[in-house]
N, C-alpha and C positions, 0 to 999 in steps of 0.2 A: 690139237684134239685132246691130249691128256689134260691140259689146263682147263679146257671147256668141260670135260667130263668131271674133273675134280670139283669145279665150281658148281656143276649141276648136282652132284651128290651132296655137297655141303649145303647148298641152297635148299634142297629137298628136306634134309634133316632139320634145318632151322625152321622151315615152314611147318614141318610136322610137329616139332616139339616147342617152338617158340615163335608163333606167327607174328607177334607184335614187334619182334626184333627187326622186321623188314620194312617198317614204315620209314618215312623220310624225316622223322623227328625222333628225339629220345623217348623211350618208352619205359614204364616201370619194369624193373627186373631185367632189363636188357643187358646181355653180357657179351654181345658180339657186334660186329659192324652193322651199320645201316646198309641197305642194298646199294651197290655201286651204281652211280648215275653217269660216270664219265670214264673214258679209257684209262686215265691215271688211277682212279680208284679201283678199277678192275685189276690193274697190275699190282697195286698195293695189296689188294685182297689175295691175289694169287701168291705174291711173295710171302705174305703172312702165313698162308696155308703151307707153303713150302718150308718155312721155318718151323711150324708146328710139327711137321713130319720129321724133320731132322731132330728136333728136341725130343720127340717121342721115342725115336730110335736110340738116342743117347741115354734117356732114362731107362729104356728096356735093357740096353747093354749093361748099364751100371747095376740094375737089379739082378740080372743074370750072374754077373761077376760076383756080387756080394753073396748071392745064394750059393754059388760054386765054392767060394772061399770058406763060407761058414760051414758047409758040409764036408768039403774035402780036407780042410785043415783044422777040424775041431779037436779039442783036447783029448777026447777019448780015442781018436784015431792016431794022434801024434803025441804020445806021452813024453817023447823027447823033442823039445822045440828045435826047429831048424835054425841053423846058423848062417844061412845064405844071406849075404849082405846086399847083393844086387844081381841083376840079370841084364847084360848089355843089350840083347835083342829086344827084351821087353821095354827097356827104357827108350830105345830108338822108336819102337812102335807107338808108345804113348806120347812121344814128342811129335812124330810126323803126322799121326792121325788127327790131332786137333788142328795142326797147320793146314792139312788137306780140307778139313771141314770148313775152316775159316775162308779158304780160297773159294770153295764151292758156294759159300754164302756171299762173298764179296763181289763176285762177277755179276750176278743179276742185280745186286744192290747198287753197284756203280752205274750199271746201265739204266736202272730206274731213276736214280738221282739225276742223270744226264737228261733223260726225257722230261723230267719235272722242271729242270732248270732252264732248258732252252725253249723259248716260246716260238711256236711255228707262226707262219704268216697269219695274222689275225684278220677276221672279217668284221669284228666289232670290238671297240675299246670301252671298258667300264672302269671308272675311277671311284674308289671308296675312301672317304676321308673320315677318320675316327675323331670324335670329340667327346668330352665328358658331358652326357653319356648318351650319345646317339651317333648315327652314321649319316654322312652326306654323300649322295651319289651324283656323278656326272657322266653323261654320254657325250664325250667331246665331239664325235663325228655327227651327232644328231642335235646338238645344242639343247640337251635336256638336263635339268638340274633340279634336285629336290632333297629334302631332309627326310630321314626315316626314324621315327621315335617308337618306343614301346607303347602298346595299348594298355592303359591302366586296367587293373583287375576288375574294377567296378564298371568298366565300359566294354568288357568282352561280350561278344555275341555268341550264341549257341554254336558249338563246334570249334570255336577258336581256342588256341592253346594258351594257357596261363604262362606268362613270362617269355613267350615266344612270338606273339603276334605283334605286328607293327602297323602303323597307320598308312604307310606307303611302301608297298613291296617293290623289290627290284624285279623287273620283267626282262627276260632275255629269250632269244629264239633257240630252239633245239637244233642239233646237227650244225652248229656254228662255232667256229673257233673264236673264243672270247679272250682277249687280253685284259687281265685285271691289274690295274695300277692302284696302289694303296699308300696312304700317308696319314699323318695325324696333325692336329692343330695344337695339341697340348702335351699329353703324355703318351707312352707307348701303348697302343692297342693291338689287336690281332684279329684279322678278318678270317673266319674259319667256318666252313660248311663241310661236315663229315662225309656226306654222300658224294661230294665232289673230290674228296682227297685233297682239299685246299686248306692251308693254314699259313697265312702270311702276316708277319708283323707289320704294323702301321706305325712308323717312327717319325717324330717331328723333324722336319728339315730334310727328309730322305724319301725318295720315291721307290718303293719296291714293286717288283713285277712278277706275275705268275700267269697261268692260263688254265682254262678248262673248256670242255666241249660236252655239253649235256646231251645224252642220247635218248632220253624219254621225257615226255611232258609230266609235269607235276609241280607241287609246291615243296620246297626244300628249306629246312630250318637249320640255322647255325647261331653262334654267339661270339662275342668278343672272347678271345681265349688268352688274354694277357691281363693280369691283375692291374687294373687302371684306376682304382679308387673305390669309394664307398658304394657307388652304384654300378660296379663292374658287372654284376649279375643281371643288369637291366639294359643290356645293349644287344638285343637279338638281331639276327639277320634272317630275312625271309626272301628267298628267290623263287619266282614263279616262272617256270619254263613253259613256253607255249610254241605253237607252230610258227613258222616264218610269216605266214599269212596273218595270223592273229597278232604277231609282234608288230607288223606294219600298221595294223589298225590301232594298236596301243600307242605307237609313235605319233600317229595322226591325232589321236585324242589328246595327247600331252601337248602337242603344238597348239591345238585349239585353245587349251587352257591358258597358255602363255600369251596368246594373241588377243 
């Protein structure tokens, strides 16, 4: 309940002061996360908020202590400087307090890392292969295969995003556990979609694995997030999340194209 309430308050504030920050793609002047679309991203969002609270409390404590020391031990009040070299209890406190703070941060951090690392039983497998400079997608269970290239600026249609639109979007169903396998044919790339909380390196000769489960329909944008050459900034990722019924229709249409 507390996490849900915190997310509701922050969401309301962001919608009030910066509505564009909650689109599924980068926006001008955006300073915060995109709206979470998966359980993993929701947990990352909550953990980030938790860290902000801790950091704010630390900053407040330091400001209060500096103010106290500045006023209490100013030269006009202490014409004769103190010769105290140390205080055992004070040293114990400022040693144990940071340790306690790190433990409080570490526990949810390790739990989140475990959830991200262990892929639950998948209902669909998607393989993304990075190349200079485009993505190749395979649905091994469905025998679907296609390349996805950036749409040149001079061929963009109204409403399409410059440097983010592709000629063939990835289509996946919502409320479905999807296992993502990624590799590369040449150099190291990275398959990343911020709204999913997914960023996985695509390494030649190696198959990396992660997962996501999209909770709402929409079009989500990402990019290669590993410097991979002169056209690194021209490897967008577009994922269109649809209902399971519409996904079945898309699969049927793709099979008709290959037949």
